[in-house]
C-alpha positions as CSV (number, residue, x, y, z in Angstrom):
1,M,37.2,88.6,5.4
2,A,40.0,86.3,6.8
3,T,42.1,86.8,3.7
4,M,41.9,90.6,4.0
5,D,44.7,92.7,5.4
6,K,44.0,94.5,8.7
7,R,43.4,97.9,6.9
8,D,40.9,96.5,4.4
9,R,39.2,94.3,7.1
10,K,38.6,97.4,9.4
11,K,37.3,99.4,6.4
12,R,34.9,96.7,5.5
13,M,33.7,96.3,9.1
14,K,32.9,100.0,9.4
15,E,31.0,99.6,6.0
16,L,29.1,96.7,7.4
17,E,28.4,98.4,10.6
18,K,26.9,101.5,8.8
19,E,24.7,99.1,6.8
20,I,23.3,97.2,9.8
21,K,22.7,100.5,11.6
22,R,20.9,101.9,8.6
23,D,18.8,98.6,8.4
24,Y,18.0,97.7,11.7
25,E,18.8,100.7,14.2
26,G,15.3,101.8,14.3
27,E,13.6,98.5,14.9
28,L,16.3,97.7,17.6
29,T,15.9,100.8,19.6
30,K,12.0,100.1,19.9
31,L,12.6,96.6,21.4
32,S,11.1,96.2,24.7
33,F,13.1,95.1,27.8
34,T,12.1,91.5,27.4
35,Q,12.6,91.6,23.7
36,G,16.1,92.8,24.1
37,R,16.9,89.9,26.4
38,I,15.4,87.5,23.9
39,L,17.5,88.9,21.1
40,I,20.6,88.4,23.2
41,K,19.6,84.7,23.6
42,L,18.6,84.4,19.9
43,L,22.0,85.7,18.9
44,D,23.7,83.0,20.8
45,R,21.3,80.3,19.4
46,E,21.9,81.4,15.9
47,T,25.7,82.1,16.0
48,G,26.8,79.7,18.6
49,S,28.7,82.7,20.2
50,I,27.5,84.7,23.2
51,S,26.8,88.5,22.3
52,Y,29.9,89.6,24.4
53,D,32.3,87.5,22.2
54,I,30.6,88.9,19.1
55,V,31.2,92.5,20.3
56,K,34.8,91.4,21.3
57,E,35.6,90.1,18.0
58,F,34.4,92.8,15.7
59,R,34.8,95.9,18.1
60,G,37.6,94.9,20.5
61,G,37.9,93.9,24.0
62,F,37.5,97.4,25.8
63,T,34.3,97.9,23.9
64,A,32.8,94.5,24.8
65,W,33.8,95.3,28.4
66,F,32.2,98.6,28.2
67,F,28.9,97.4,26.6
68,Q,28.6,94.6,29.1
69,G,29.0,97.3,31.9
70,I,26.2,99.2,30.3
71,A,24.1,96.1,29.9
72,K,24.6,95.1,33.4
73,M,23.2,98.5,34.6
74,F,19.8,97.6,32.8
75,D,20.1,94.1,34.2
76,Y,21.0,92.5,30.8
77,D,24.1,90.2,30.3
78,L,25.8,89.9,27.2
79,K,27.6,86.8,28.5
80,S,24.4,84.9,29.0
81,E,24.3,81.6,27.0
82,Y,21.2,80.1,25.2
83,D,19.9,77.0,27.2
84,P,17.3,75.2,25.1
85,E,16.7,72.6,27.7
86,G,16.5,74.8,30.7
87,D,15.7,78.6,31.0
88,D,15.1,79.1,27.3
89,K,12.9,76.1,26.6
90,I,9.9,78.2,25.9
91,I,11.9,80.3,23.5
92,E,13.1,77.2,21.8
93,E,9.6,75.9,21.5
94,V,8.3,79.1,19.9
95,V,11.3,79.1,17.5
96,K,10.7,75.7,16.3
97,Q,7.0,76.4,15.8
98,V,8.1,79.5,13.6
99,E,10.6,77.4,11.7
100,Q,7.9,74.8,11.1
101,G,5.5,77.5,9.8
102,N,2.9,76.9,12.7
103,L,3.3,80.5,13.9
């Protein structure tokens, strides 16, 4: 996508967004509060970028700011970072067990 011009990139992003919504929106809306928090942490773990930065890159700064505001109303934080040695140690242990095929 880096080689696309701005118009083509925007068009492709809209196509991808529709595809993602079609494939995952139903499952994502059914997540519990805790599952939503874990998803935000796992996005950081897998991409190396916090959710806020991902939204900012693909949807723009205003949208990222708006989503962060909504998230804060529900006690979420799109700027939270994954900490496998600290707060997220249990999540890290579970992920490793899944990756090893033990769960």
